[in-house]
PAVO-773667 format. One line per field, with one value per residue: x, y, z of N, C-alpha, C, O in turn. Coordinates in pm, 1 decimal. Example, Ala and Ser with C-alpha at 12.3 -4.5 7.8 and 13.67 -1.06 7.14 Angstrom:
2
n_x: c(1319.0 / 1285.0)
n_y: c(-569.0 / -225.0)
n_z: c(780.0 / 708.0)
ca_x: c(1230.0 / 1367.0)
ca_y: c(-450.0 / -106.0)
ca_z: c(780.0 / 714.0)
c_x: c(1320.0 / 1290.0)
c_y: c(-330.0 / 3.0)
c_z: c(780.0 / 787.0)
o_x: c(1423.6 / 1340.9)
o_y: c(-331.9 / 113.8)
o_z: c(846.5 / 803.9)
***
This chain:
85
n_x: c(-179.0 / 46.4 / -65.1 / -84.5 / 177.3 / 253.0 / 166.7 / 312.9 / 521.5 / 547.7 / 418.7 / 600.2 / 916.3 / 1128.2 / 1103.9 / 1060.6 / 1283.9 / 1489.7 / 1379.5 / 1441.3 / 1709.7 / 1789.4 / 1728.8 / 1819.7 / 2113.2 / 2195.1 / 2381.5 / 2656.1 / 2814.2 / 2799.2 / 2553.9 / 2325.0 / 2423.5 / 2398.5 / 2284.3 / 1995.6 / 2048.4 / 1867.3 / 1787.8 / 1738.8 / 1477.5 / 1344.1 / 1290.7 / 1216.3 / 934.8 / 797.2 / 835.6 / 631.8 / 421.7 / 347.3 / 354.5 / 129.3 / -85.9 / -26.8 / -138.1 / -389.2 / -513.1 / -512.5 / -649.2 / -938.7 / -921.4 / -949.5 / -1229.9 / -1357.5 / -1347.5 / -1426.6 / -1668.6 / -1831.1 / -1888.4 / -2083.4 / -2186.0 / -2410.7 / -2318.9 / -2296.4 / -2079.5 / -1883.3 / -1927.7 / -1719.0 / -1750.0 / -1522.6 / -1399.9 / -1537.3 / -1319.9 / -1301.5 / -1141.4)
n_y: c(87.4 / -71.0 / -317.0 / -290.1 / -263.1 / -488.6 / -650.6 / -545.3 / -687.6 / -944.4 / -1003.8 / -909.7 / -937.7 / -909.7 / -594.4 / -510.9 / -528.4 / -422.5 / -146.2 / -95.8 / -113.4 / 104.0 / 339.4 / 237.8 / 237.9 / 514.3 / 730.8 / 502.1 / 356.4 / 255.3 / 85.5 / -24.8 / -260.4 / -436.4 / -722.0 / -917.2 / -1195.8 / -1568.9 / -1640.0 / -1402.9 / -1319.3 / -1489.1 / -1492.0 / -1249.0 / -1197.1 / -1424.9 / -1195.5 / -1013.9 / -1146.9 / -1215.8 / -916.1 / -787.9 / -982.1 / -898.7 / -625.6 / -637.8 / -755.8 / -618.5 / -328.2 / -473.1 / -509.8 / -254.5 / -202.3 / -342.7 / -208.8 / -14.6 / -9.6 / -146.7 / 31.2 / 246.8 / 560.9 / 661.8 / 777.8 / 927.3 / 1231.1 / 1181.8 / 1394.2 / 1574.9 / 1651.9 / 1874.3 / 1781.7 / 1955.4 / 2124.7 / 1997.8 / 2202.9)
n_z: c(-500.1 / -438.9 / -553.0 / -804.1 / -889.9 / -824.6 / -1034.9 / -1248.1 / -1180.9 / -1176.5 / -1423.7 / -1656.0 / -1539.4 / -1666.8 / -1776.8 / -1539.9 / -1409.2 / -1526.7 / -1578.4 / -1261.5 / -1223.7 / -1424.5 / -1279.5 / -1004.0 / -1066.7 / -1174.8 / -1282.8 / -1338.0 / -1550.9 / -1835.9 / -1788.5 / -1987.3 / -2048.4 / -1839.9 / -1757.6 / -1659.8 / -1417.2 / -1465.2 / -1212.0 / -1046.2 / -1212.9 / -1203.3 / -890.1 / -895.6 / -1007.9 / -862.8 / -611.4 / -774.2 / -722.9 / -475.3 / -368.4 / -468.5 / -420.6 / -174.5 / -162.5 / -265.6 / -53.5 / 79.5 / 14.3 / 3.9 / 304.9 / 344.3 / 248.5 / 374.2 / 653.3 / 616.9 / 513.1 / 747.4 / 933.9 / 1051.2 / 1051.5 / 1141.6 / 1436.5 / 1662.3 / 1793.3 / 2103.1 / 2398.4 / 2634.1 / 2959.1 / 3129.6 / 3436.4 / 3746.7 / 3964.9 / 4363.4 / 4521.1)
ca_x: c(-59.2 / 152.4 / -107.3 / -13.7 / 313.4 / 316.0 / 116.1 / 404.1 / 685.4 / 463.6 / 399.8 / 768.1 / 1008.4 / 1276.2 / 1099.7 / 1097.2 / 1443.3 / 1510.8 / 1394.1 / 1534.1 / 1887.3 / 1825.2 / 1686.3 / 1900.4 / 2272.9 / 2214.1 / 2552.6 / 2715.1 / 2868.2 / 2757.0 / 2428.4 / 2259.2 / 2530.4 / 2362.0 / 2151.9 / 1976.7 / 2034.5 / 1733.4 / 1704.3 / 1652.1 / 1361.5 / 1219.9 / 1250.5 / 1167.0 / 825.6 / 752.0 / 754.9 / 536.8 / 277.7 / 327.5 / 345.5 / -36.8 / -117.7 / -68.5 / -230.9 / -528.4 / -557.7 / -513.5 / -771.9 / -1004.2 / -946.1 / -937.1 / -1307.5 / -1480.2 / -1317.1 / -1499.9 / -1848.4 / -1826.8 / -1887.1 / -2263.4 / -2206.3 / -2514.4 / -2270.4 / -2290.2 / -1981.8 / -1951.6 / -1908.2 / -1715.4 / -1748.1 / -1429.6 / -1465.3 / -1477.0 / -1184.3 / -1342.2 / -1045.4)
ca_y: c(105.3 / -185.3 / -446.5 / -266.8 / -236.2 / -646.2 / -726.6 / -536.5 / -710.0 / -1057.9 / -996.7 / -820.9 / -935.0 / -830.0 / -518.4 / -450.6 / -506.4 / -254.5 / -1.4 / -56.9 / -77.6 / 236.6 / 416.7 / 261.5 / 304.0 / 592.3 / 734.7 / 442.6 / 344.1 / 79.0 / -20.7 / -127.2 / -412.0 / -554.0 / -836.7 / -982.4 / -1394.7 / -1620.4 / -1680.4 / -1290.3 / -1305.6 / -1605.1 / -1384.6 / -1073.2 / -1272.0 / -1432.2 / -1097.7 / -929.4 / -1197.6 / -1143.4 / -794.2 / -819.2 / -1046.4 / -848.2 / -480.8 / -678.5 / -762.2 / -406.5 / -307.0 / -578.1 / -522.1 / -153.9 / -179.6 / -414.5 / -193.1 / 130.3 / -62.9 / -144.4 / 232.9 / 290.6 / 634.7 / 719.5 / 729.0 / 1090.5 / 1244.3 / 1190.3 / 1563.4 / 1556.2 / 1828.0 / 1873.1 / 1780.1 / 2093.4 / 2107.8 / 2044.1 / 2249.2)
ca_z: c(-592.3 / -409.0 / -632.9 / -922.0 / -866.2 / -800.1 / -1166.6 / -1283.3 / -1145.2 / -1192.0 / -1549.8 / -1698.0 / -1431.9 / -1709.6 / -1788.3 / -1425.3 / -1361.6 / -1654.2 / -1497.6 / -1173.0 / -1287.6 / -1490.7 / -1146.2 / -914.6 / -1095.8 / -1214.3 / -1222.3 / -1313.7 / -1678.8 / -1927.0 / -1723.3 / -2019.8 / -2064.7 / -1767.5 / -1805.8 / -1536.9 / -1393.9 / -1452.6 / -1082.1 / -1028.2 / -1297.6 / -1125.9 / -787.9 / -928.4 / -1059.5 / -712.2 / -524.1 / -803.8 / -671.3 / -344.0 / -372.7 / -589.4 / -319.7 / -71.8 / -221.9 / -291.3 / 53.4 / 206.1 / -59.2 / 53.0 / 409.7 / 347.2 / 198.9 / 449.0 / 758.4 / 572.8 / 542.9 / 896.3 / 1013.0 / 1021.3 / 1013.3 / 1237.8 / 1548.8 / 1718.6 / 1849.9 / 2261.7 / 2442.7 / 2776.0 / 2990.8 / 3218.1 / 3588.0 / 3797.5 / 4063.2 / 4438.8 / 4593.9)
c_x: c(18.2 / 82.7 / -48.8 / 124.8 / 362.5 / 252.9 / 200.6 / 533.6 / 645.8 / 448.4 / 475.2 / 837.5 / 1128.3 / 1250.5 / 1097.7 / 1232.4 / 1509.2 / 1524.9 / 1412.2 / 1623.7 / 1844.4 / 1840.3 / 1823.0 / 2086.6 / 2267.9 / 2324.9 / 2692.8 / 2711.5 / 2802.7 / 2626.2 / 2346.1 / 2347.8 / 2460.3 / 2268.7 / 2198.7 / 2015.2 / 1909.0 / 1642.8 / 1662.2 / 1496.0 / 1292.2 / 1177.8 / 1176.0 / 952.7 / 757.0 / 690.4 / 663.7 / 398.6 / 284.2 / 286.2 / 186.7 / -132.0 / -192.3 / -136.8 / -348.4 / -587.8 / -586.7 / -602.2 / -877.1 / -1037.8 / -972.8 / -1150.0 / -1402.0 / -1497.2 / -1427.2 / -1662.7 / -1867.3 / -1894.3 / -2005.3 / -2210.0 / -2305.5 / -2471.7 / -2214.7 / -2152.8 / -1964.0 / -1864.2 / -1872.9 / -1676.1 / -1656.0 / -1465.2 / -1450.7 / -1395.6 / -1276.7 / -1238.2 / -1159.5)
c_y: c(-0.2 / -304.1 / -395.9 / -276.4 / -411.9 / -711.7 / -685.3 / -637.4 / -924.8 / -1069.0 / -1010.5 / -825.3 / -870.8 / -655.3 / -410.9 / -436.3 / -421.1 / -159.9 / 59.5 / -32.6 / 36.4 / 288.7 / 373.8 / 301.7 / 376.7 / 711.5 / 689.0 / 417.1 / 214.2 / 28.8 / -50.0 / -203.5 / -460.7 / -619.9 / -938.7 / -1122.1 / -1463.9 / -1616.8 / -1542.2 / -1242.9 / -1362.3 / -1487.9 / -1273.8 / -1089.1 / -1330.7 / -1305.1 / -1014.9 / -1003.1 / -1186.8 / -989.4 / -734.3 / -874.6 / -917.8 / -655.5 / -554.4 / -717.0 / -658.3 / -348.5 / -371.8 / -528.0 / -356.0 / -113.9 / -248.9 / -333.3 / -63.7 / 118.9 / -127.1 / 4.7 / 235.3 / 476.0 / 737.3 / 778.1 / 908.6 / 1121.0 / 1263.0 / 1340.1 / 1505.9 / 1675.4 / 1815.4 / 1912.1 / 1949.7 / 2025.9 / 2089.4 / 2149.2 / 2451.2)
c_z: c(-573.8 / -546.0 / -785.6 / -1020.8 / -887.1 / -948.7 / -1200.8 / -1325.1 / -1167.1 / -1319.4 / -1672.8 / -1664.7 / -1496.3 / -1723.8 / -1617.4 / -1398.7 / -1431.4 / -1611.8 / -1397.0 / -1125.2 / -1332.6 / -1323.4 / -1048.0 / -955.3 / -1173.9 / -1191.8 / -1270.4 / -1497.6 / -1728.4 / -1852.0 / -1851.3 / -2076.0 / -1945.7 / -1819.3 / -1679.2 / -1492.4 / -1392.3 / -1310.4 / -1035.4 / -1090.2 / -1207.7 / -987.2 / -782.6 / -930.8 / -938.7 / -640.3 / -527.1 / -770.8 / -538.5 / -317.6 / -422.9 / -474.3 / -171.7 / -51.0 / -233.6 / -158.2 / 139.1 / 116.2 / 7.3 / 237.0 / 434.8 / 355.5 / 362.3 / 595.7 / 722.0 / 608.9 / 677.7 / 942.8 / 960.6 / 987.7 / 1092.7 / 1387.9 / 1552.8 / 1833.6 / 2030.2 / 2309.3 / 2602.7 / 2808.0 / 3048.4 / 3367.9 / 3626.6 / 3958.3 / 4188.3 / 4538.7 / 4640.5)
o_x: c(72.0 / 158.9 / 20.1 / 158.3 / 464.6 / 291.7 / 264.3 / 603.0 / 735.1 / 471.7 / 448.0 / 911.4 / 1211.6 / 1343.0 / 1122.8 / 1283.9 / 1590.3 / 1624.2 / 1413.0 / 1649.0 / 1871.0 / 1944.1 / 1912.3 / 2161.8 / 2328.8 / 2340.2 / 2798.3 / 2615.6 / 2768.6 / 2603.4 / 2262.9 / 2330.2 / 2466.8 / 2187.6 / 2297.3 / 2001.1 / 1828.9 / 1522.8 / 1551.6 / 1419.2 / 1200.8 / 1075.1 / 1101.0 / 870.1 / 648.4 / 572.2 / 607.8 / 288.7 / 187.3 / 189.3 / 156.3 / -237.1 / -296.1 / -166.7 / -434.8 / -710.3 / -660.4 / -665.8 / -916.0 / -1150.8 / -1017.5 / -1200.6 / -1489.3 / -1598.2 / -1504.9 / -1741.6 / -1985.0 / -1982.2 / -2030.6 / -2202.9 / -2287.9 / -2560.8 / -2138.2 / -2130.2 / -2027.9 / -1758.8 / -1942.5 / -1612.8 / -1650.2 / -1523.4 / -1386.3 / -1412.9 / -1372.9 / -1285.6 / -1107.0)
o_y: c(-44.6 / -364.3 / -464.8 / -288.2 / -454.0 / -825.2 / -788.1 / -658.6 / -1009.5 / -1186.7 / -1083.8 / -735.9 / -802.6 / -580.0 / -292.4 / -329.1 / -344.4 / -88.8 / 181.4 / 35.9 / 113.2 / 277.6 / 454.0 / 372.7 / 344.8 / 770.1 / 752.4 / 456.4 / 109.5 / -91.2 / -132.5 / -203.0 / -582.9 / -588.0 / -993.0 / -1183.9 / -1418.3 / -1603.3 / -1540.3 / -1161.4 / -1313.2 / -1420.5 / -1221.8 / -1016.8 / -1279.3 / -1286.1 / -953.7 / -949.0 / -1126.6 / -958.0 / -618.4 / -819.1 / -880.5 / -592.9 / -483.8 / -711.6 / -630.4 / -279.3 / -297.6 / -514.9 / -326.1 / -33.1 / -193.6 / -350.6 / -25.8 / 182.5 / -163.0 / -6.1 / 227.2 / 499.0 / 858.5 / 821.8 / 977.7 / 1051.8 / 1352.7 / 1379.1 / 1433.7 / 1764.9 / 1692.7 / 2010.1 / 2037.5 / 1924.7 / 2163.1 / 2164.6 / 2536.8)
o_z: c(-675.2 / -621.6 / -860.8 / -1138.7 / -941.4 / -976.4 / -1223.9 / -1424.6 / -1167.5 / -1347.0 / -1768.0 / -1705.9 / -1436.7 / -1693.6 / -1595.4 / -1367.0 / -1379.4 / -1596.2 / -1380.1 / -1026.1 / -1240.1 / -1258.2 / -1020.4 / -888.6 / -1276.1 / -1084.6 / -1267.2 / -1564.0 / -1673.4 / -1867.8 / -1813.5 / -2197.9 / -1958.6 / -1906.3 / -1629.4 / -1598.0 / -1310.7 / -1286.8 / -981.3 / -1039.0 / -1141.5 / -979.5 / -700.1 / -875.1 / -912.2 / -611.4 / -436.0 / -783.1 / -492.3 / -248.4 / -394.7 / -442.2 / -117.1 / 50.6 / -181.7 / -147.5 / 233.6 / 195.7 / 97.5 / 284.1 / 545.5 / 433.3 / 429.2 / 663.9 / 809.5 / 678.8 / 680.3 / 1028.3 / 840.4 / 867.0 / 1105.3 / 1460.7 / 1485.6 / 1932.9 / 2085.1 / 2259.2 / 2674.1 / 2751.9 / 3055.6 / 3414.1 / 3569.2 / 4026.2 / 4166.8 / 4651.2 / 4711.7)
***
């Protein structure tokens, strides 16, 4: 999910900022008149690339950790110790 959000932010930063402004500024008047500055759009694009990279890395690490388990491990049963009293 993080990777998809990152791709949206990286490819369409103005659209994602517009959607964010509509949700963050609910209850305020004239939110459609708000226009993001150029530096904010660039920052959103950079954050999107970082989120996409983090999401993909997490996905790849999740896949490699499930491949490492063989599934043929039997559960270990531990019997309670009897007290010596």
